[in-house]
N, C-alpha and C positions, 0 to 999 in steps of 0.2 A: 528624545524625540527626533528622529536627525530632522534639524532646516530644510523650507523647503529653496531651493538649484534657488530658485529669484535674490532669496533673502541671504544664501550664503558671497556672493560676490561682490556685494556691499559692503558687505562686516568684510571679507577678505584681503577688503581696498582701505578700510578705517582702520582691523590691525596693520596695518601694511604705515599707514601713515605717522599713528596714534610710535608705532617702533621708531620713524627715520626723525618723528619730536625728539621724544628720547633719548636716543643716543643723539644728537645733538643737541641735544639740548645738557647732555650728559662730556661731549664735548668740551662745550663753552663756563661750563661751570664747574669741571674738575679740570681750571687751566691757575694757574700762580697769576693771569690780570684777574681774572675777577675776582681772587682769592687780595689783594691787593685796594682793585674798585671798594672794594668789601672793610676791606682797614679803613680808604680814608673815605667814605662812606660817612662810617660809626665814627670820623673825628667831627666833622658836621657843626653836629651841635656846641665844641668847645670855642669855638670860634664865632656860633650864630643861634647859639639856647634856645631860639621860640622855631628852631629845625629838628627839637626835641622829636617832638609827638613823630612829622612827618617818620624819622631816621626810624621813631620803633614799631611803630607801621608798616612800614617798608616792609625794616628785618623782620620779622616778626609773622607778622597780615604776607607779604610773600615773597622773602628768602623761606619761610620754615615751612610757609602750606604750599607752595609753588615745588619750589628749587627741590627738595627735599625729595618727595616721593619721583620728581621729575629723574637724582640721582640714580634713588636707588633703581629704578624698572631700566634711567639707563646699566644699571655696575648690572644687574641682570641680562640684557643683552648681550654686553659685550662681556660676555664671559659664556656665551652657548659658543664663541668660536673654541675659545678656550678649551671649554670641556668637550669639542670636539673634535678637536685635536685633539683630546688626550685620552680618547676612546677610541684614534685609529693609532693614537702609539701605543697603544697595552692591548687589544690588537695583534698588533707587527708585531711584538712581544710574546705576545702567548701563541703566536704561527709561527714562529722561530723554537721557541721553549718544544713546540708539539716536532717536529722538527729535530732540533737538536732527539725527542726522545727517542724516536722512530733512529735517530744515525747510532745510534749508544743498543741500541736491542742487534739493529744491525754487528757493529762491530765481533756486539758482543755472539754471540752466536757465532760467528768469521770463529773466532775465541776458541765457542769453544769445541767448531769443529777442526779446529789445526789443535789442539792439543790433542783429542780424541783422536788424530792422526797421527799425532807425532807419538803418541803412546801404544798404539799399532805396530808401526812399520819399524824402530825400531827389535822390536821384537819378533817377525819375518822376516830383517831383513835376515839373511844368510852370513857366520859366518864363514870367517879367513883359516 
């Protein structure tokens, strides 16, 4: 059952905001800078062992429960553009293939007609 028009606009805005958050998060989390941050963060308990519970909570709670889903969604959204481009390229190639088939059919037809003319003309040409 379609949603009333009143509910569609807010949902569309929320969806757009969600997409922006996922894409921006993907741009942040999928960087070498974030990798180095996580590496240094994971080494903190070596210097301050009392920080281990916080580091474990942050890495398992925040990073795994928040960052991983955001990375997944962001990757899917980022792939939409490349999927669209791949479809456009495929459609262009298929259109070219269709055009080439038509051209080859025309060339084959002209070749057949030329062979037919050459086969008829020497027979009707006067002998010297």
